[in-house]
BALO-885937 format. One record per residue (C-alpha): residue number from 1; residue in one letter; x, y, z. Coordinates in Angstrom, 2 decimals. Layout:
REM BALO-885937
REC; NUM; a; X; Y; Z
...
//
This chain:
REM BALO-885937
REC; 1; m; -23.51; -0.42; 14.47
REC; 2; t; -22.81; -2.03; 17.97
REC; 3; a; -25.73; -0.16; 19.53
REC; 4; f; -27.77; -1.18; 16.65
REC; 5; f; -27.59; -4.89; 17.45
REC; 6; q; -27.71; -4.24; 21.18
REC; 7; n; -30.97; -2.95; 20.55
REC; 8; w; -32.16; -6.06; 18.81
REC; 9; g; -31.53; -8.00; 22.23
REC; 10; l; -28.11; -9.14; 21.82
REC; 11; p; -25.21; -9.01; 24.51
REC; 12; f; -22.46; -6.30; 23.98
REC; 13; n; -19.91; -9.20; 23.47
REC; 14; g; -22.13; -10.56; 20.59
REC; 15; a; -23.11; -7.16; 19.22
REC; 16; w; -19.48; -6.11; 19.18
REC; 17; l; -18.40; -9.33; 17.54
REC; 18; l; -20.84; -9.43; 14.90
REC; 19; s; -20.57; -5.68; 14.10
REC; 20; t; -16.73; -6.11; 13.59
REC; 21; v; -17.28; -9.17; 11.35
REC; 22; i; -19.68; -7.22; 9.13
REC; 23; g; -17.23; -4.60; 9.22
REC; 24; i; -14.25; -6.43; 8.34
REC; 25; l; -16.58; -7.99; 5.45
REC; 26; v; -17.58; -4.75; 4.05
REC; 27; i; -13.86; -3.79; 3.56
REC; 28; a; -12.24; -7.00; 2.38
REC; 29; l; -14.78; -8.33; -0.07
REC; 30; p; -15.01; -4.76; -1.92
REC; 31; l; -11.23; -4.65; -1.69
REC; 32; m; -10.76; -8.14; -3.32
REC; 33; l; -13.11; -6.97; -6.52
REC; 34; a; -11.36; -3.73; -6.57
REC; 35; v; -7.77; -5.83; -6.71
REC; 36; a; -9.37; -7.98; -9.67
REC; 37; m; -10.37; -4.63; -11.48
REC; 38; i; -7.29; -2.58; -10.72
REC; 39; i; -5.14; -5.67; -12.31
REC; 40; y; -7.27; -5.26; -15.44
REC; 41; a; -6.83; -1.56; -15.18
REC; 42; d; -2.94; -2.01; -14.98
REC; 43; r; -2.61; -4.16; -18.08
REC; 44; k; -5.21; -1.66; -20.04
REC; 45; i; -2.68; 1.26; -18.87
REC; 46; w; 0.56; -0.69; -20.13
REC; 47; a; -1.22; -1.81; -23.46
REC; 48; a; -2.27; 1.86; -24.13
REC; 49; m; 1.35; 3.15; -23.53
REC; 50; a; 2.72; 0.53; -25.89
REC; 51; l; 0.11; 1.09; -28.51
REC; 52; r; -1.75; -2.16; -27.75
REC; 53; r; -5.29; -3.07; -26.99
REC; 54; g; -4.55; -4.99; -23.96
REC; 55; p; -7.17; -7.63; -22.47
REC; 56; n; -10.56; -7.13; -24.56
REC; 57; v; -12.12; -10.50; -25.32
REC; 58; v; -13.37; -12.15; -21.86
REC; 59; g; -16.34; -10.05; -21.31
REC; 60; p; -17.10; -6.45; -22.41
REC; 61; f; -14.27; -4.54; -23.40
REC; 62; g; -12.43; -7.54; -21.36
REC; 63; l; -13.76; -6.64; -17.84
REC; 64; l; -13.94; -9.99; -16.82
REC; 65; q; -10.46; -11.13; -17.72
REC; 66; s; -9.16; -10.98; -14.12
REC; 67; f; -11.87; -13.20; -12.94
REC; 68; a; -11.01; -15.78; -15.83
REC; 69; d; -7.58; -15.84; -14.82
REC; 70; g; -8.60; -16.20; -11.22
REC; 71; a; -10.86; -19.37; -11.95
REC; 72; k; -7.81; -20.76; -14.15
REC; 73; v; -5.42; -20.73; -11.18
REC; 74; f; -8.06; -22.13; -8.89
REC; 75; l; -8.83; -25.03; -11.07
REC; 76; q; -4.73; -25.67; -11.58
REC; 77; e; -2.97; -28.40; -9.48
REC; 78; t; -0.82; -27.06; -6.55
REC; 79; i; 2.81; -28.22; -7.14
REC; 80; i; 5.05; -28.26; -4.31
REC; 81; p; 8.72; -29.57; -4.73
REC; 82; s; 9.75; -32.40; -3.28
REC; 83; a; 12.62; -30.71; -1.42
REC; 84; a; 10.74; -27.79; -0.15
REC; 85; n; 9.82; -27.29; 3.60
REC; 86; r; 6.07; -28.38; 2.82
REC; 87; a; 4.59; -26.33; 5.90
REC; 88; l; 6.63; -22.99; 5.19
REC; 89; f; 6.18; -23.08; 1.51
REC; 90; l; 2.14; -23.20; 2.11
REC; 91; i; 2.21; -20.66; 4.82
REC; 92; a; 4.46; -17.95; 3.11
REC; 93; p; 1.86; -16.84; 0.71
REC; 94; i; -0.72; -16.57; 3.17
REC; 95; i; 1.33; -14.38; 5.29
REC; 96; t; 1.64; -11.96; 2.26
REC; 97; f; -2.02; -11.74; 1.41
REC; 98; t; -2.92; -11.65; 5.09
REC; 99; v; -0.74; -8.82; 6.03
REC; 100; a; -1.85; -7.06; 2.80
REC; 101; l; -5.44; -7.10; 4.05
REC; 102; i; -5.08; -6.38; 7.76
REC; 103; a; -3.38; -3.02; 7.25
REC; 104; w; -6.92; -1.47; 6.16
REC; 105; a; -8.27; -1.72; 9.51
REC; 106; v; -7.09; 1.76; 10.28
REC; 107; i; -7.69; 3.43; 6.81
REC; 108; p; -10.36; 6.18; 7.24
REC; 109; f; -12.53; 6.05; 4.44
REC; 110; q; -14.52; 9.33; 5.61
REC; 111; a; -14.74; 10.99; 8.64
REC; 112; g; -15.61; 8.44; 11.32
REC; 113; v; -16.14; 5.48; 8.87
REC; 114; v; -13.11; 3.58; 9.93
REC; 115; l; -13.07; -0.06; 11.17
REC; 116; a; -10.40; 0.81; 14.15
REC; 117; n; -9.80; 4.10; 14.76
REC; 118; i; -6.72; 3.87; 17.15
REC; 119; n; -4.68; 6.52; 18.19
REC; 120; v; -1.43; 4.60; 16.68
REC; 121; g; -2.79; 3.99; 13.45
REC; 122; l; 0.19; 5.36; 11.69
REC; 123; l; 2.39; 2.77; 13.70
REC; 124; y; 0.39; -0.05; 13.30
REC; 125; i; 0.60; 0.53; 9.49
REC; 126; l; 4.30; 0.75; 9.68
REC; 127; a; 4.54; -2.52; 11.69
REC; 128; i; 2.07; -4.38; 9.41
REC; 129; s; 4.10; -3.25; 6.05
REC; 130; s; 7.10; -4.32; 7.73
REC; 131; l; 5.87; -7.90; 8.29
REC; 132; g; 5.36; -8.42; 4.61
REC; 133; v; 9.17; -9.34; 4.11
REC; 134; y; 8.33; -12.41; 5.96
REC; 135; g; 6.07; -14.17; 3.40
REC; 136; i; 8.55; -13.42; 0.64
REC; 137; v; 11.78; -14.42; 2.87
REC; 138; l; 9.94; -17.60; 3.91
REC; 139; a; 8.92; -18.33; 0.48
REC; 140; g; 12.65; -17.96; -0.78
REC; 141; w; 13.93; -20.23; 2.00
REC; 142; a; 11.30; -22.82; 1.88
REC; 143; s; 11.54; -23.40; -1.66
REC; 144; n; 15.04; -24.62; -1.53
REC; 145; s; 15.83; -23.50; -4.81
REC; 146; k; 18.74; -20.92; -5.38
REC; 147; y; 16.78; -18.17; -7.48
REC; 148; p; 13.78; -17.77; -5.01
REC; 149; f; 16.57; -17.70; -2.22
REC; 150; y; 18.28; -14.95; -4.09
REC; 151; s; 15.25; -13.19; -4.35
REC; 152; a; 14.42; -13.33; -0.77
REC; 153; i; 17.84; -11.81; 0.00
REC; 154; r; 17.10; -8.79; -2.33
REC; 155; a; 13.73; -8.46; -1.10
REC; 156; s; 15.04; -8.19; 2.64
REC; 157; a; 17.64; -5.77; 1.82
REC; 158; q; 15.38; -3.55; -0.26
REC; 159; m; 12.46; -3.43; 2.20
REC; 160; i; 14.83; -2.73; 5.12
REC; 161; s; 16.33; 0.02; 3.14
REC; 162; y; 13.25; 1.86; 2.21
REC; 163; e; 11.60; 1.52; 5.61
REC; 164; v; 14.20; 3.57; 7.45
REC; 165; s; 13.57; 6.39; 4.82
REC; 166; i; 9.48; 5.88; 5.28
REC; 167; g; 9.95; 5.87; 8.92
REC; 168; f; 11.70; 9.39; 8.86
REC; 169; i; 9.14; 10.66; 6.23
REC; 170; l; 6.35; 9.57; 8.54
REC; 171; v; 8.09; 11.30; 11.51
REC; 172; c; 8.09; 14.75; 9.68
REC; 173; v; 4.11; 14.10; 8.83
REC; 174; v; 3.43; 12.93; 12.51
REC; 175; l; 5.33; 16.20; 13.76
REC; 176; w; 3.13; 18.43; 11.45
REC; 177; a; -0.41; 16.99; 12.15
REC; 178; g; 0.56; 16.22; 16.03
REC; 179; s; -0.90; 12.67; 15.87
REC; 180; f; -0.49; 9.13; 15.01
REC; 181; n; -4.31; 8.73; 14.29
REC; 182; l; -4.95; 8.65; 10.57
REC; 183; t; -8.33; 10.57; 10.81
REC; 184; a; -6.30; 13.31; 12.90
REC; 185; i; -3.82; 13.43; 10.28
REC; 186; v; -6.41; 14.06; 7.67
REC; 187; e; -8.32; 16.80; 9.33
REC; 188; s; -4.84; 18.59; 10.21
REC; 189; q; -4.78; 19.16; 6.35
REC; 190; r; -7.63; 20.98; 6.03
REC; 191; g; -7.57; 24.53; 4.99
REC; 192; y; -4.00; 25.05; 4.41
REC; 193; y; -3.50; 28.91; 3.03
REC; 194; g; -7.31; 28.91; 3.72
REC; 195; f; -8.34; 27.35; 0.51
REC; 196; i; -6.79; 24.09; -0.21
REC; 197; n; -6.52; 20.86; 1.76
REC; 198; g; -3.33; 18.61; 1.73
REC; 199; h; 0.14; 18.47; 3.53
REC; 200; a; 1.51; 18.28; -0.25
REC; 201; f; 0.90; 21.82; -0.56
REC; 202; n; 3.14; 22.91; 2.34
REC; 203; p; 6.75; 23.75; 0.90
REC; 204; l; 8.47; 21.37; 3.97
REC; 205; l; 6.34; 18.58; 3.32
REC; 206; f; 5.92; 18.58; -0.56
REC; 207; p; 9.50; 16.77; -1.03
REC; 208; m; 8.88; 14.21; 1.52
REC; 209; s; 5.40; 13.58; -0.49
REC; 210; i; 7.55; 12.82; -3.70
REC; 211; m; 10.07; 10.55; -1.68
REC; 212; f; 7.12; 8.51; -0.04
REC; 213; l; 5.91; 8.01; -3.39
REC; 214; v; 9.15; 6.63; -5.04
REC; 215; s; 9.62; 4.68; -1.47
REC; 216; a; 6.52; 3.29; -1.66
REC; 217; m; 7.27; 1.86; -5.09
REC; 218; a; 10.14; 0.27; -3.66
REC; 219; e; 8.50; -1.10; -0.73
REC; 220; t; 5.89; -2.81; -2.69
REC; 221; g; 8.37; -4.15; -5.48
REC; 222; r; 7.00; -2.28; -8.42
REC; 223; a; 8.78; -1.01; -11.37
REC; 224; p; 11.74; 0.25; -11.52
REC; 225; f; 12.44; -1.39; -8.20
REC; 226; d; 11.12; -4.85; -8.90
REC; 227; l; 14.34; -6.58; -8.41
REC; 228; t; 12.66; -9.21; -6.39
REC; 229; e; 11.35; -10.51; -9.61
REC; 230; a; 13.88; -9.67; -12.32
REC; 231; e; 13.08; -12.33; -14.76
REC; 232; s; 16.09; -11.80; -16.73
REC; 233; e; 18.22; -12.68; -13.79
REC; 234; l; 15.78; -14.70; -11.30
REC; 235; v; 13.17; -16.31; -13.35
REC; 236; a; 10.36; -15.23; -11.52
REC; 237; g; 12.03; -14.76; -8.20
REC; 238; y; 10.56; -15.72; -4.93
REC; 239; q; 7.43; -17.23; -7.28
REC; 240; t; 9.25; -19.59; -9.33
REC; 241; e; 8.15; -22.64; -7.45
REC; 242; y; 4.76; -21.53; -6.94
REC; 243; s; 1.79; -22.10; -8.83
REC; 244; s; -2.34; -22.11; -8.44
REC; 245; m; -3.93; -20.53; -5.67
REC; 246; s; -0.48; -20.25; -3.79
REC; 247; f; 0.91; -17.97; -6.81
REC; 248; a; -2.53; -16.18; -6.64
REC; 249; l; -2.13; -15.06; -3.36
REC; 250; y; 1.16; -13.50; -3.90
REC; 251; w; -0.39; -11.89; -7.12
REC; 252; l; -3.43; -10.55; -5.09
REC; 253; g; -1.15; -9.49; -1.93
REC; 254; e; 0.91; -7.57; -4.52
REC; 255; y; -1.73; -5.41; -5.74
REC; 256; a; -3.57; -5.10; -2.31
REC; 257; n; -0.23; -3.48; -0.92
REC; 258; v; 0.09; -1.41; -3.85
REC; 259; i; -3.59; -0.05; -3.52
REC; 260; l; -2.52; 0.62; 0.31
REC; 261; m; 0.33; 2.56; -0.43
REC; 262; c; -1.84; 4.77; -3.12
REC; 263; a; -4.27; 5.27; -0.08
REC; 264; l; -1.59; 6.05; 2.26
REC; 265; n; -0.13; 8.76; -0.24
REC; 266; a; -3.89; 10.27; -0.47
REC; 267; i; -4.17; 10.34; 3.44
REC; 268; l; -0.59; 11.48; 4.38
REC; 269; f; -0.07; 14.34; 2.05
REC; 270; w; -3.19; 14.90; -0.34
REC; 271; g; -6.15; 15.22; 2.23
REC; 272; g; -7.69; 11.94; 2.05
REC; 273; y; -11.21; 11.88; 2.07
REC; 274; l; -10.94; 15.62; 1.79
REC; 275; p; -11.97; 17.43; -1.32
REC; 276; p; -8.68; 19.11; -2.99
REC; 277; i; -10.14; 22.95; -2.25
REC; 278; d; -11.90; 23.73; 1.02
REC; 279; w; -15.08; 25.04; -0.74
REC; 280; a; -18.29; 23.99; 0.78
REC; 281; p; -19.99; 22.92; -2.18
REC; 282; l; -17.34; 20.26; -2.77
REC; 283; y; -18.21; 18.64; 0.73
REC; 284; y; -21.73; 17.59; -0.91
REC; 285; v; -19.50; 14.80; -2.54
REC; 286; p; -18.88; 11.91; -0.20
REC; 287; g; -15.45; 11.55; 1.23
REC; 288; i; -14.68; 8.01; 0.31
REC; 289; i; -15.36; 9.35; -3.74
REC; 290; w; -12.45; 11.99; -2.68
REC; 291; l; -10.32; 9.19; -1.50
REC; 292; f; -10.98; 6.55; -4.07
REC; 293; a; -10.43; 9.24; -6.88
REC; 294; k; -6.96; 9.80; -5.42
REC; 295; i; -6.16; 6.15; -5.02
REC; 296; l; -6.85; 6.13; -8.56
REC; 297; f; -4.77; 8.72; -9.75
REC; 298; f; -1.67; 7.27; -7.50
REC; 299; f; -2.24; 4.20; -9.08
REC; 300; f; -2.28; 5.36; -12.55
REC; 301; v; 1.25; 7.17; -11.47
REC; 302; f; 2.56; 3.52; -10.24
REC; 303; s; 1.45; 2.17; -13.61
REC; 304; w; 2.64; 4.93; -15.73
REC; 305; v; 6.28; 4.53; -14.39
REC; 306; k; 5.95; 0.72; -14.68
REC; 307; a; 5.34; 1.17; -18.34
REC; 308; t; 7.99; 3.80; -18.84
REC; 309; v; 10.76; 3.73; -16.75
REC; 310; p; 13.49; 0.71; -17.13
REC; 311; r; 14.76; -1.55; -14.14
REC; 312; y; 17.22; 0.04; -11.84
REC; 313; r; 20.35; -2.13; -11.37
REC; 314; y; 20.45; -3.34; -7.49
REC; 315; d; 23.61; -1.08; -6.66
REC; 316; q; 21.55; 2.05; -8.09
REC; 317; l; 18.68; 0.86; -5.78
REC; 318; m; 20.42; 0.58; -2.68
REC; 319; r; 22.38; 3.56; -3.37
REC; 320; l; 19.40; 5.64; -3.75
REC; 321; g; 17.75; 4.32; -0.44
REC; 322; w; 21.00; 4.83; 1.74
REC; 323; k; 22.90; 7.65; 0.09
REC; 324; v; 19.84; 9.76; -1.16
REC; 325; f; 16.52; 9.14; 0.59
REC; 326; l; 17.76; 8.52; 4.21
REC; 327; p; 19.91; 11.47; 4.43
REC; 328; v; 17.41; 13.98; 2.67
REC; 329; s; 14.51; 12.37; 4.96
REC; 330; l; 16.78; 12.82; 8.08
REC; 331; f; 17.64; 16.43; 7.24
REC; 332; f; 14.03; 17.25; 6.83
REC; 333; v; 13.07; 15.86; 10.44
REC; 334; f; 15.51; 18.32; 11.85
REC; 335; l; 14.10; 20.95; 9.17
REC; 336; v; 10.33; 20.39; 10.15
REC; 337; s; 10.86; 20.01; 13.83
REC; 338; g; 13.00; 22.96; 14.06
REC; 339; f; 10.67; 25.22; 11.96
REC; 340; l; 7.69; 24.07; 14.43
REC; 341; m; 9.56; 24.68; 17.38
REC; 342; f; 10.20; 28.43; 16.56
REC; 343; t; 6.64; 29.11; 14.88
REC; 344; r; 4.39; 27.04; 17.54
REC; 345; y; 6.33; 27.65; 20.49
REC; 346; g; 8.35; 30.92; 19.80
REC; 347; g; 11.82; 28.89; 20.13
REC; 348; a; 11.36; 29.34; 23.77
REC; 349; q; 11.91; 25.60; 24.70
//
């Protein structure tokens, strides 16, 4: 795209800046629309599993319900508690929302279709996902209220616990793919056993795919790991004192993070933009369609779990992270690295 604008007479710096801004908008605007519709889909799935109708009044089949909710919070008054730290109180939701968007810069939607095809894309994702906790911690502290503060403490401990496991799981994927670049990781999954695409079909990496899915639910605070928003204990958690658009930013950021984790599940373990079977006719379907289909499948799993699995106690959540996922993921790092040493290098090194 930069070359296209240069042909129109723009200097390189101006052409690069314009193409980058257009690329950001092409990703961010559809993502915001997808978040609105995915909230509607989430509510519909919950309703169907509870034998209810869900949103069905605003627009055909209730499709405009999310936009009506957005207009409602936009028109509400923003209330800031008198004892709150005003600056941090307002910055916290902006951090959460921004971090949820900038992680999409390295997601490959198709071969060569990525905003920033950097060699350390996976490290970038890990760093960005770690920053998300700051929005929650700042909200809990700046609210100057005990329930948001308890929620912030829970969130920081929970995210640290499952970030460690996710890190070891990603090490296994990087060892097998031989790269931190997300496009290279997708391409390394082409043609397992000659006819299927995806690390999840590898017996050594399939357990890691399941652990990553569960850890992603904990990382995004989704049920049954939604201890940061446990309404029976903490009112609304770190969001208790928020209203209007500041509350909406948390809502949008949460769902953007959920979609991001669904995309990472698809990219790291299920072939990303590749079709599930390495069969020539399936490649006529654009890769972005395959990626979106896999994202929707994993989102359905997220909603299914939220609608059916009761919330963990906090001690159960921490025990699962530190006493189960951490040792198992560390064991698989040794197992995968040892297997690769003996099969790829003959055990000579």
